[in-house]
C-alpha positions in Angstrom: -0.1 0.3 0.2 1.4 3.1 -0.7 1.6 6.2 1.0 2.4 8.6 -1.6 -0.1 10.7 -4.0 0.2 8.4 -7.3 -1.4 11.0 -9.9 -3.9 9.6 -12.5 -5.6 12.2 -15.1 -9.1 12.2 -14.8 -11.3 9.6 -16.9 -14.7 9.4 -18.0 -16.3 5.7 -17.4 -19.3 4.9 -18.6 -20.8 3.0 -16.0 -24.3 2.0 -15.2 -26.7 0.5 -17.9 -25.0 2.2 -21.2 -24.1 -0.6 -23.8 -25.5 -3.5 -21.7 -28.2 -6.2 -22.6 -30.5 -6.3 -19.4 -31.8 -9.4 -19.3 -35.4 -9.2 -19.5 -35.9 -12.0 -16.5 -34.8 -9.4 -14.2 -38.6 -7.9 -13.8 -40.3 -11.5 -13.4 -37.3 -12.3 -10.6 -38.2 -9.0 -8.6 -41.8 -9.9 -8.9 -41.6 -13.4 -7.8 -39.0 -11.8 -4.8 -41.1 -8.9 -3.5 -44.4 -10.9 -2.4 -46.3 -8.9 0.1 -46.5 -11.8 2.3 -43.7 -12.1 5.3 -41.5 -15.3 5.7 -43.1 -16.9 8.9 -39.7 -18.0 10.6 -37.4 -15.4 11.6 -34.1 -15.7 14.3 -34.9 -15.0 17.6 -31.9 -13.0 17.7 -32.8 -10.1 14.9 -35.3 -7.2 15.5 -38.2 -6.4 13.4 -36.3 -3.2 12.1 -33.3 -5.8 10.6 -36.1 -8.0 8.9 -37.2 -8.5 5.2 -40.2 -8.4 3.9 -39.9 -11.1 1.1 -41.1 -14.4 1.2 -39.5 -17.9 0.3 -41.4 -19.3 -2.9 -41.5 -23.3 -2.3 -42.7 -23.7 -5.7 -40.1 -23.5 -7.8 -36.4 -25.3 -8.3 -33.3 -23.8 -9.2 -32.1 -23.7 -12.8 -30.7 -21.7 -15.7 -34.0 -19.7 -15.6 -34.9 -19.7 -12.1 -31.7 -19.2 -10.0 -34.0 -17.2 -7.7 -35.4 -20.7 -6.4 -34.0 -22.8 -4.2 -36.0 -25.5 -2.7 -38.0 -26.5 0.6 -39.6 -23.3 1.3 -36.2 -21.3 0.7 -35.3 -19.0 -2.2 -33.2 -16.0 -2.7 -36.3 -13.8 -0.8 -34.7 -15.6 2.1 -32.6 -13.4 4.2 -30.1 -16.1 5.2 -29.6 -13.6 8.7 -33.0 -14.5 9.7 -33.7 -17.4 8.1 -31.9 -20.7 7.0 -31.7 -24.3 6.1 -30.4 -27.2 8.2 -29.8 -30.1 5.1 -27.7 -32.2 7.8 -25.6 -33.2 5.4 -21.7 -33.1 6.3 -19.2 -32.3 3.5 -15.7 -33.1 4.7 -12.2 -32.0 3.8 -8.7 -32.7 4.4 -6.3 -29.9 4.2 -2.4 -30.3 4.4 -0.2 -27.5 4.8 3.3 -28.2 3.7 6.7 -26.3 2.7 7.7 -26.3 -0.5 7.9 -24.2 -3.7 6.1 -22.8 -6.3 6.4 -21.0 -9.4 2.6 -19.0 -10.7 4.0 -17.3 -13.1 7.3 -18.7 -14.6 9.5 -15.9 -12.8 11.2 -18.4 -10.7 10.1 -20.6 -7.9 10.4 -19.4 -4.5 9.6 -20.7 -1.0 5.6 -21.4 -0.7 3.5 -22.7 2.2 0.8 -25.2 -0.1 -2.3 -26.6 0.7 -2.2 -30.2 -0.2 0.5 -29.1 -2.9 -1.3 -26.7 -4.8 -1.7 -22.8 -5.4 -4.7 -21.7 -4.7 -5.5 -24.3 -2.3 -8.5 -26.7 -3.2 -12.0 -24.9 -3.3 -14.3 -25.8 -0.4 -17.8 -26.5 -1.4 -21.1 -27.0 0.0 -25.0 -26.4 -0.3 -27.2 -24.0 1.6 -27.8 -25.2 4.8 -24.9 -28.0 5.0 -22.3 -28.6 7.4 -18.9 -28.3 6.8 -15.8 -30.4 8.7 -12.5 -29.2 7.2 -9.2 -31.0 9.0 -6.1 -29.2 8.9 -3.2 -30.8 9.2 0.1 -28.5 9.8 3.0 -30.4 8.3 5.1 -27.4 7.9 8.4 -27.8 9.9 8.7 -24.3 11.4 5.5 -22.5 11.7 2.2 -22.5 13.4 -1.3 -22.0 11.4 -4.6 -22.3 11.5 -7.4 -21.3 9.0 -10.0 -18.4 8.9 -12.9 -18.7 7.0 -13.4 -15.4 5.6 -16.9 -14.0 6.0 -18.6 -17.0 7.1 -20.7 -15.6 9.6 -19.8 -18.7 12.6 -23.1 -18.3 14.1 -23.1 -20.0 17.3 -19.7 -21.4 16.4 -17.1 -18.6 17.5 -14.5 -21.2 18.3 -14.3 -22.4 14.7 -13.2 -18.5 13.4 -9.9 -19.6 13.1 -7.7 -16.6 14.4 -4.9 -17.4 16.7 -4.5 -15.6 19.6 -8.5 -15.0 19.7 -10.8 -18.0 18.7 -7.3 -20.6 19.1 -4.0 -21.3 20.0 -2.2 -21.6 16.3 -1.8 -25.0 15.4 1.8 -26.5 16.1 3.6 -28.3 13.6 2.5 -32.0 13.2 -0.9 -31.2 14.8 -3.9 -31.3 13.4 -7.7 -29.5 14.1 -11.1 -29.9 12.9 -13.1 -27.4 12.4 -17.0 -27.6 12.1 -19.4 -25.1 11.4 -22.7 -24.7 9.4 -23.2 -22.5 6.2 -25.8 -20.5 7.1 -24.7 -18.1 4.0 -24.8 -18.9 0.6 -22.2 -17.5 -2.1 -18.9 -17.1 -2.4 -15.7 -16.2 -0.3 -12.3 -17.5 0.5 -10.3 -19.2 3.5 -6.7 -18.3 4.4 -4.1 -18.3 7.2 -5.0 -16.0 9.9 -1.2 -16.8 11.4 1.0 -13.9 11.0 1.2 -12.7 7.0 1.6 -16.6 6.2 -1.4 -16.6 4.0 1.2 -14.3 1.5 3.2 -17.6 0.9 0.2 -19.5 -0.4 -2.0 -20.7 2.6 -5.0 -19.3 0.6 -8.1 -21.1 -1.1 -11.7 -20.9 -2.0 -15.1 -21.4 -0.9 -18.0 -21.7 -2.7 -21.6 -22.4 -0.9 -24.4 -23.1 -3.4 -27.5 -21.1 -3.2 -30.1 -18.9 -4.9 -29.0 -16.1 -7.1 -30.6 -13.0 -8.4 -29.7 -13.2 -11.6 -29.9 -16.0 -14.2 -27.0 -17.8 -15.5 -26.2 -21.3 -17.6 -22.9 -22.0 -16.4 -21.1 -21.4 -13.2 -17.3 -20.8 -13.8 -16.6 -21.1 -10.2 -14.2 -19.1 -8.3 -11.9 -16.2 -9.8 -9.4 -15.2 -7.6 -7.1 -12.1 -8.3 -4.3 -11.3 -6.1 -0.8 -9.4 -5.8 2.4 -11.7 -6.1 5.7 -11.0 -4.1 9.2 -12.7 -5.5 10.1 -12.8 -1.6 8.2 -14.4 1.0 5.6 -12.7 2.7 8.1 -12.5 6.2 10.5 -10.9 4.1 8.0 -8.2 2.8 6.4 -7.9 6.3 9.9 -6.9 8.0 10.6 -4.4 5.1 7.4 -2.9 5.4 7.6 -2.5 9.1 11.3 -0.8 8.4 10.0 1.4 5.6 7.2 2.6 8.1 9.7 4.1 10.6 10.7 6.7 8.3 7.2 7.0 6.6 8.0 5.3 3.4 5.8 2.9 1.7 6.7 -0.8 1.5 7.9 -2.8 -1.2 5.7 -3.3 -4.6 4.0 -6.1 -5.7 5.7 -7.8 -8.3 2.7 -9.2 -10.6 -1.0 -9.7 -10.1 -2.3 -13.5 -10.7 -5.6 -14.4 -12.0 -6.8 -17.6 -11.6 -3.8 -18.7 -10.0 -1.4 -17.7 -13.0 -0.2 -15.0 -15.4 2.8 -14.4 -17.4 5.9 -12.3 -15.1 6.0 -8.9 -15.5 8.2 -8.7 -18.8 5.8 -11.2 -20.3 8.7 -14.0 -21.2 7.7 -16.6 -18.7 4.5 -18.1 -17.6 1.2 -18.6 -19.0 -2.1 -17.1 -18.9 -5.2 -18.8 -17.4 -7.6 -19.6 -20.4 -11.9 -19.6 -20.3 -13.6 -21.0 -22.9 -17.3 -19.8 -23.4 -20.1 -20.2 -26.1 -21.6 -17.5 -27.5 -25.2 -16.7 -26.1 -24.5 -18.3 -22.8 -24.8 -16.5 -19.6 -21.7 -17.4 -17.3 -21.4 -16.9 -13.5 -17.9 -16.1 -12.3 -17.0 -15.3 -8.5 -14.7 -12.8 -8.4 -12.2 -12.5 -5.1 -9.6 -10.6 -3.9 -7.4 -12.7 -2.6 -4.6 -9.9 -2.2 -1.9 -9.3 1.0 -1.7 -5.7 0.2 -3.0 -4.4 -3.2 -6.7 -3.4 -4.5 -7.3 -4.2 -7.8 -10.0 -3.2 -10.4 -11.3 -5.9 -13.0 -12.9 -6.1 -16.7 -13.5 -8.4 -19.2 -13.0 -6.0 -22.6 -16.1 -5.7 -24.6 -18.5 -7.3 -21.9 -20.4 -5.8 -19.1 -20.0 -7.0 -15.8 -23.9 -7.8 -14.0 -23.0 -7.7 -10.1 -25.5 -10.0 -7.9 -23.4 -9.7 -4.4 -21.2 -8.1 -2.4 -19.2 -10.3 -0.5 -21.6 -12.8 0.5 -25.1 -10.8 0.3 -27.5 -10.2 -2.9 -27.7 -7.0 -4.6 -30.2 -5.8 -6.9 -28.6 -6.9 -10.8 -26.3 -4.0 -11.6 -24.1 -3.6 -14.3 -20.6 -2.2 -14.7 -17.3 -2.1 -17.3 -15.1 -2.4 -14.5 -15.3 -3.3 -10.6 -13.0 -2.5 -7.7 -12.3 -5.1 -5.8 -10.7 -4.1 -2.0 -8.4 -6.7 -0.4 -10.8 -9.3 1.1 -13.8 -8.3 -1.0 -15.7 -10.6 -3.8 -18.8 -10.0 -6.3 -20.7 -12.7 -7.8 -21.1 -11.3 -11.5 -22.8 -12.6 -14.6 -20.8 -12.4 -18.0 -23.2 -12.8 -21.0 -21.3 -14.2 -24.4 -22.8 -11.8 -26.6 -20.1 -10.0 -28.7 -18.4 -11.2 -32.1 -16.5 -14.8 -31.2 -13.0 -14.1 -30.5 -10.5 -13.8 -27.7 -11.0 -11.2 -24.9 -8.8 -9.7 -22.5 -9.5 -10.6 -18.5 -7.6 -7.0 -16.8 -6.6 -7.2 -13.3 -5.1 -3.9 -12.6 -3.8 -2.4 -9.7 -5.7 0.6 -8.0 -3.6 3.2 -8.1 -5.7 5.2 -7.1 -6.4 3.5 -4.0 -2.6 4.2 -3.2 -1.9 0.2 -4.6 1.6 -0.2 -6.2 2.5 -3.7 -8.6 5.0 -3.4 -10.9 2.7 -6.2 -12.8 -0.2 -6.6 -14.4 -2.8 -9.3 -14.3 -4.2 -10.5 -17.9 -6.4 -13.7 -18.6 -7.9 -14.8 -21.5 -11.6 -15.7 -22.3 -12.0 -17.5 -25.7 -15.4 -18.0 -27.6 -15.2 -21.8 -28.4 -15.2 -21.6 -31.9 -12.0 -19.8 -32.2 -8.3 -20.6 -31.6 -6.9 -19.3 -28.8 -4.6 -16.3 -28.9 -3.1 -13.4 -27.4 -6.0 -10.7 -27.7 -6.1 -7.6 -29.8 -9.4 -6.3 -27.7 -9.6 -2.7 -26.0 -9.6 -2.1 -22.3 -12.6 0.2 -21.2 -11.2 3.1 -19.7 -10.2 2.6 -15.7 -11.4 5.5 -13.3 -9.0 7.2 -11.0 -10.8 7.6 -8.1 -10.7 4.8 -5.8 -14.8 3.9 -5.4 -16.6 0.8 -5.0 -18.8 0.1 -7.7 -21.6 2.1 -8.4 -25.5 1.8 -8.7 -25.7 -0.9 -6.0 -28.5 -1.7 -4.1 -29.2 -4.5 -1.5 -31.8 -7.2 -2.8 -33.1 -7.6 1.4 -34.2 -4.1 2.2 -33.4 -3.6 5.6 -33.5 0.0 7.2 -30.9 0.7 10.1 -32.7 3.1 12.6 -30.8 6.4 12.6 -28.7 7.9 15.4 -25.9 10.4 15.7 -24.7 8.5 18.5 -21.3 6.7 16.8 -18.8 5.2 18.6 -15.2 6.9 17.3 -12.7 4.1 15.8 -9.7 6.4 15.2 -7.0 4.9 12.9 -3.7 6.2 12.8 -0.1 5.6 13.5 1.1 5.1 17.0 4.0 4.3 18.8 3.9 1.1 20.6 5.1 -2.9 20.4 3.8 -5.3 18.5 6.4 -7.6 19.8 9.0 -6.7 17.9 10.5 -3.9 20.3 9.0 -0.9 22.4 9.1 2.6 20.6 8.5 1.3 17.0 5.8 3.5 15.2 3.0 0.9 14.4 -0.5 1.1 13.0 -3.2 1.3 15.8 -6.9 1.9 16.4 -7.9 4.6 19.0 -4.4 4.7 19.9 -3.7 1.4 20.6 -2.1 -1.6 18.6 -3.7 -5.0 19.0 -1.0 -7.3 20.0 -2.4 -10.8 20.8 -1.1 -13.7 23.0 -0.4 -16.9 21.1 -0.5 -19.2 24.2 -3.4 -17.5 25.6 -6.2 -16.8 23.8 -9.3 -14.4 24.2 -11.7 -17.1 24.4 -9.4 -18.5 27.3 -9.8 -15.1 29.1 -13.3 -15.6 28.7 -13.7 -19.2 29.7 -11.6 -17.8 33.1 -14.4 -15.3 33.8 -10.8 -13.0 33.6 -11.7 -9.4 32.0 -8.4 -8.1 33.3 -7.6 -8.2 29.7 -3.7 -7.0 28.4 -4.2 -3.4 26.8 -2.3 -5.2 23.7 -6.0 -7.1 23.0 -7.5 -3.9 22.0 -11.0 -4.8 23.4 -14.3 -3.3 22.6 -17.0 -4.8 25.1 -20.2 -5.2 23.5 -22.3 -6.7 26.8 -25.7 -6.8 25.2 -27.4 -9.0 22.8 -30.2 -7.7 20.4 -29.1 -4.0 20.1 -27.6 -1.6 17.1 -24.1 -0.4 17.4 -22.9 2.2 15.3 -19.1 2.9 14.4 -17.2 5.5 12.8 -13.9 5.0 11.5 -12.0 7.8 11.1 -8.3 8.7 9.8 -6.4 10.8 11.9 -4.4 13.7 11.0 -1.5 12.6 11.9 -1.7 9.6 9.9 -0.7 9.0 6.2 -3.8 9.2 4.2 -4.5 5.9 2.9 -7.1 3.5 2.0 -7.5 0.9 4.4 -10.0 -2.5 3.7 -12.2 -3.0 6.8 -13.3 -6.4 7.6 -15.4 -7.7 10.7 -15.6 -11.5 11.7 -18.8 -13.1 12.7 -21.2 -10.4 11.0 -21.8 -8.6 7.9 -22.0 -4.7 8.7 -24.6 -2.1 6.7 -22.3 0.0 5.1 -24.4 3.8 6.2 -21.8 5.9 4.3 -18.0 7.6 3.6 -16.9 10.9 2.9 -15.8 9.6 -0.7 -12.7 9.4 -2.4 -10.2 12.0 -1.0 -8.0 11.6 -3.9 -5.5 14.1 -3.2 -1.8 14.7 -2.0 -1.7 12.6 0.8 0.8 15.1 2.6 -1.1 17.9 2.1 -4.4 17.4 1.7 -6.9 18.0 5.1 -8.5 15.3 7.0 -12.0 15.0 6.0 -14.0 14.6 9.7 -17.1 13.5 10.3 -19.4 16.1 11.1 -21.8 14.6 14.3 -24.7 17.6 13.7 -24.5 17.2 10.3 -23.1 14.0 8.5 -26.1 11.7 10.1 -28.4 13.1 7.8 -26.7 12.3 4.8 -26.2 8.8 5.4 -28.6 6.1 4.0 -30.4 4.6 6.7 -32.9 3.1 4.5 -31.5 0.7 2.4 -27.6 0.6 3.5 -25.7 -1.9 1.2 -24.8 -5.0 3.7 -21.2 -6.7 3.5 -18.3 -7.9 5.8 -15.4 -5.5 4.1 -15.7 -2.2 2.8 -13.0 1.1 2.1 -11.9 3.6 4.7 -11.3 6.0 2.2 -7.9 7.7 2.2 -8.1 11.0 4.9 -11.9 10.2 5.4 -14.1 8.3 7.3 -16.8 5.5 7.2 -19.9 4.5 9.4 -21.0 1.3 9.9 -23.6 -0.4 11.8 -24.3 -4.0 13.0 -26.7 -6.0 15.5 -25.1 -7.7 18.2 -27.0 -11.2 17.5 -23.6 -13.4 17.6 -21.8 -13.6 20.9 -18.5 -14.0 20.4 -14.7 -12.4 20.4 -14.2 -11.2 16.7 -11.8 -9.7 15.4 -12.0 -6.2 13.2 -9.1 -4.9 11.3 -7.4 -3.9 8.3 -7.1 -6.6 5.9 -4.0 -5.4 4.5 -1.8 -8.2 6.0 1.3 -5.7 6.8 -1.6 -3.6 8.8 -3.0 -6.1 10.9 0.5 -7.5 11.5 1.6 -4.1 12.7 -1.4 -3.6 14.9 -4.4 -2.5 12.9 -7.2 -4.3 14.7 -9.3 -4.8 17.7 -11.2 -7.4 19.2 -15.3 -7.0 19.6 -16.3 -9.3 22.9 -19.8 -9.4 22.1 -22.1 -10.7 24.7 -19.7 -12.6 27.0 -21.9 -14.3 29.2 -23.6 -16.3 25.9 -20.5 -17.2 24.5 -20.4 -21.1 24.7 -17.2 -22.7 26.7 -14.5 -23.8 24.8 -14.3 -27.6 23.5 -12.2 -30.0 24.6 -10.6 -29.9 21.2 -9.7 -25.8 21.7 -7.8 -27.2 25.1 -6.3 -30.0 23.3 -4.5 -27.4 20.3 -3.5 -25.2 22.9 -1.4 -27.6 25.0 0.2 -29.2 22.1 1.3 -25.4 21.0 2.6 -24.4 24.4 4.4 -27.6 24.6 6.1 -26.9 21.2 6.3 -22.9 21.2 9.4 -22.6 24.0 11.8 -24.5 21.7 10.6 -23.1 18.4 12.7 -21.5 15.6 10.4 -18.9 15.2 9.3 -16.7 17.4 6.0 -14.3 17.5 7.5 -10.8 16.3 4.2 -8.9 14.7 1.1 -8.2 16.0 
């Protein structure tokens, strides 16, 4: 993530429906999903102010022309935070993490930490309402690990969230852990190590939970991750970035951008492009995921419109865009209609310099109609925006008003002097002038088990003692910090994005901070139809207003998803309804016991947050 201002000429981008062929079935899908009868079964923990008035249609089944349907009384009308099926089916996976090498763009082999010997790791697939049982074996010699299931709500299963130092102890070398949780949501996400910056070395994969959709399509192409890629290890880049931070300098640029796990190197001399074959007249679902450690990435498919139908896990009304900005951790499911002249077209994944991301390469892949020979395309790119904005024209499919207020709790993001196991007196990131610094040997859930509320300052705890209430958060960059974009992610919940200051695309060294005005700004927020998601952009030099409802007791991490920033302390721990959090299982104790036996003689010691 770059601190300096990256100038760009202002470009005019045609967004919305210009040039798009809008499917006729959208009107029918909206008609079906807006029945006036209310869903009869709702979660006991949700308030009426958060409920949907749409009702499920039990008379149809899911198909190419009826993707809004699902079955057994469930459809796209069913808000999965209010109601979800339980199939009684368990889907099991075994993931083994090993030290090895990889070479995804042909530039040369480097040290990698891979899942089942592949990059990205295996796609985890289940149906809405299934139970996932995933056993993770740590076969690395000198690293702990653990897997976080990004965006998965973990309703009633906080222990399965996979965050070392908060919901678990790390998995020691030679040890295994089985994560078990119910798929209460549907859509697309990813899983990754939450042990230091380890996922930047390859401990990452995709998640698909099949369910209904707001747009029709013929073929599901599956996950399509885009990511920055570095030729040095994540631990080396993390150390460089912390050193650079001491002088106010940015960390190293990414070396390349991978699309669907591959690319040619930045010079275009080695490696290969991912190739996707499509048939004229067909509609394709593509599950876009930004699995980067640092870079925000803007994607497009030359000559084709992207029909957006989700923000992260949450369905939205179909919206049509030429380009889409994906911040780190964000997902968008889109439909692509193969309605252009048969040929080869570039899929582009460009680093979002307007978001202060920097990379020496460019992500490219090929979409090829099946009546032509695959070749490097000669297609022309759309014009890319010069401001760090999320896609326009998005509206929630489930209408969920949030009660308005002017009483926000402030979460100030900036630099501070502190320690994240690297020695006192360093410049690090923090929230409310405190850098999170968890303990591997004593996670937050151990404190909760003991009834011990004397949390170390480094846990950066915010207590949310009461279930069933709205909480409101104003994340504000402070003047003493670099004016840069932060992708903000919450575990255990989707939040409602009430508004933000917008892009403050000016020289971050001279531009004034845009400060939230509690007297006037609440009236400008979207209280009636806010977008819901689990990762959102905090604009450079500005503010982001969020709300969520306390209906999932647990210890939940809230953090910037730039790997170096959370490693340097930019996070906090929401302890929600501590009296209702289930006691840890015996497996939790076993994992901690094995870790605490291993750690005293381990080669690598904790040196970040």
